[in-house]
N, C-alpha and C positions, 0 to 999 in steps of 0.2 A: 514475502520472504524477508523484507527489511526488518520486520518486527519479531521474527522468530529466533529462538536460540535453543540449543540442545538442553532438554530438561535435566540431563544428568551432569554434564560438565559446564553448562551455561555458556558455551562457546557460540557466538553468533555467526561464525564462518561456516555456512552450510552449502552443500551442493544440491541442486535440484535436477532430477532426471525425469523428464516427462515421457510417459508411454502413450497416453491418449488424452486428447483435449478437444473441446468444442470452441466456439467463438468467444466464450466468456470465461471458461474455467478449465482447470486441469482436472480431468476425470480420474486418471490413474497415473501413478508415478511413485517416486521414492525421494526422500530427503536424506542426505548423508552428512553427518557431522565430520568435518575435516580433522578435528582434534582427537576424538575418541573412537571414530569409525562405527558409531551407532547409526542405524538406519531407521527411518520412520516411513512406513507405507502411506501412500495417498490412495484411498479407496472411496469411490463414489463422491469425489470432489472434496473429501475430508482428510486432512493430514492426521494420522493416528500417532500422536506424539506422547505416548504414555511412558512412565518410568519402567525399568526392567521388571520389577515385581508385579506389575499389572498386565504385562504382556502374556499372550498365550503362544507357547512354542509351536503348537500344531498349526495355528493360523499364520504365523510368521513364515514357517517353513513352506507352507502351501503357497504363500505369496511369492517367496523366492523361487520356488520351482516353476510356478505359472509364468513368471516374467524373467526367467533365467537369461534369455537372450538380450534383455534390455538393461540388466543390472551389472554394474562394474564388477569385474572378477574379484577384486580385493574385498568387496562386500559379500559376495557369495562364499568366499573361503574364510574370511576373518571378521565378518560383520558381527556386531553385538546387538542384542544379547544372544542371538542364535545365528548359526551359519549352516551351510550345506555340508561342511566338513565335520560337523559335530557327530 
């Protein structure tokens, strides 16, 4: 986490929410930028930190829906680039 920054606003102040992990790695989770409220899913141990134009709305919304109980409400309602209130 120390070397990551939001690819959009370049803010290094990120929140990490872990959903599943093993002894060595985070398997599933979400990284949230505290500055611009963009979120980046972690799937299969890989943080998906793509710019907005390369993200797929259907995949992001499926991720939000699947892990709704683990994701902060501000991300569900106002997260970028897609949210469940869209």
